[in-house]
N, C-alpha and C positions, 0 to 999 in steps of 0.2 A: 662640276663643282661639288655637288652632293649626290649621293647614290640613293635613289628611292628605295633600294632594297634594305637600307638600314632603318627605314621607317616601318612601323608595325602594320602597314597596309600596302597593298599594291594599287596602282591606278587601274581601276576596272569600272570607271564611270563615276557619276556624282555621288556624294555622300549626304545623308540626311542629318548628320551630326559631326562635330569636329573630332578628330582623332589626333592623339599626341604620342610621340615616342618618349622614352625615358630621358634621352639626351635633351630633347626639347623642353620637357618639364624642368629639368635641372637648370638649363640656361635661362629660362624665363624667371625661375626663382632667384638665381644669382643677380640678374638684371634688376629685379624688383628690389632686392635688398640694397644694392649699391645706389640705385636711383632714389630710394626712400631716404637713405642716409644723406645723399647729396642735397636733396630738397630740404631736409630738416636742418642741415648746416646753414643753408642760405636763408631760409625763412626765419630761423632763430636770430640771424643778424639783421634782417630787414625789419622785424617787428619786436625789438627788445622791450618796448613798453607793454606789450601784451604778455610775452613770456620772457622773463629775465633768464639770463644764462645760468641755469642750475640743472643738475642731473634730472631732477623730477620733471622740470618743465621741458627739457630736451626730449625726454621720453614721450611727453604729451605731443610734441612736434612730430616725433617719429610716427605716432599713431595717426595723426592728421595727414601727414605726407604719404603714409602707406595707402590711404584712401585715394589721395590725389594720383599716385602712381598707378594703382590698380585700375582706376577709371580712365585716366589720361593716356597711359602707355599700354597697359595690357589689353584693354578693350579695343584700342586702336589696332594693335597687331592681330588680335583675334578677328576683327572685322575683315582684314585682308585674308586671313587664313580660311575663314569660313567661306568667303566668296570664291576663293580659288578652289577649295575642295568641292564646292557645289558644282564646279565645272569639270570635276574629275582630275584635277591636277594634284601633284605632290606638293605640299606646302608646309614648311616648318620654320619656326623661328630659330635664328642663330644670333648669339650675342657677339659684339665686337669688344674683346677684352681691352684693347687700347682705348676705345671710345668710352668705356665704363671707367677706366682709370683716369682719363682726362676729366670726365664729369666730376669725379670725386676730388681731383686736384683743384680745379677752378672753383669748386664750391667754397673752398676756404678763402677765395678771393672775393666772395660775396655775390656770385652770379652763377646761373645755370647755363652750361653749354654741353649738351649730351648727344652722342651718337651711339646709343646702347646696343643697337642691332636691328635686324629686319627679318621679315618673313621671306624666305627664299622659295621660289616657285619653279617647278619643272613640269612640262606638259605641253600639249598642243593648245595654245590659247590664241583666240582671235584678237584683233585690235579692239573690238567692242568689249569683249570679255576682260581684256587687260585694263581697259578704262574703268569698267565697273568694279573690278577687284581693287584698283587703285583708289577710287573714290570712296570705297567702303570704309576705310580707316578714318579719314577726316569726317565722314558722315556720322560715324559713331561718336566722335568727339563733339560734333555739333549737337547731336541729340542729347548727350550727357550735359553739355554746357547749357542748353535750353532748360532742361529739367532742373538743374542745380540753380540756375538764375531764377526760375519761377518759384522754387522753394525759398530762395533767399528773400525774394520780395514778400512772400507769405509770412515769413518770420519777422520781417521789418525791424531789424536791429538785433544786437546781442551777439554772443560768441557763435551760436549756431548759424546765424545769418552770415557772419564773417567767413566761417569755414566754407559754407555753401557758395558764397561769392568768389572765394579764392578757387574753389573747385571749378566753378563756371569759367573763370578767366583762364585758368591753366588749360582746360580742354579747348576753349575757343582759340587760344593762342596756338596750341598744337595743330588744330585744324587749319588755321591760316598759314602757319609755317609750312606744313606739309603740302599745301596747295600752291606754294610758290612754283611758277611754271618753268623750273629749270631742273634738268636731270641731276641726280637720280630721284628727286622728290616726286611725290605722287601727282602733283599738279601738272607736270609735263606730260604724263601719260593720259590724264583726264582731258587736258586741252587738246591733245593730238586725236583723241577719240571723238569728243563732242564739245566744241567751244561753248555751246549754249548751256549744257550741264555744268561746265566748269565755272562760267561767270555767275550762274544762278547760285551754286553752292558757295563759291568764294564770296560773292556779294552778300549773301544771307549770313555767312559766318562773320563777316566784318560788321554788319549791322548789329548782330547779337553781341559781339564783343564791345562795341561802342555803348550798347544798352547797359552793360555791366556798370558803367560809370554813373548811371542814374539809379542804381539800386540803393 
């Protein structure tokens, strides 16, 4: 499917830091721009009382949603990428142009449905390693969600707390969605590797998501 030779590195063992090809950086950038725009369109419809539909306020939503996308989407994919590269595999993000176009289209209908892309992996990976690579993405969302929720509680109201709470919910929803135990979602691979890890991570993510309603 993908040729490791197009990547700026060869598989010669694990890596201590993430490496990116120019194509990958470009496709991550395109995905971030499209998803940010889609989220801004949806959120500006969901919360008209907070930001009325004006150009200035829509730009404000773009800035907020850029943070949401960078933490919820980009860090999730980088979690997979770093874990795979740590095992010496070739791992690069590839966008789904049709999935991004669909995300932008349905955003005008007032909801988010996105399949922006995924990290593709090539290499000799064991069942355990595949499970760890798969759980890495949702785990990143879970950590970001917990940190954002804790910060939201600390601010106890106001616009900053609202943004942090939204950030927490988006990340926790992404963690839960990706942990659904059906292929090709991460949850199916985690469950196949270790059911105990799967139910611990999924259960904790659900508890933290429910906790956002007490913020």
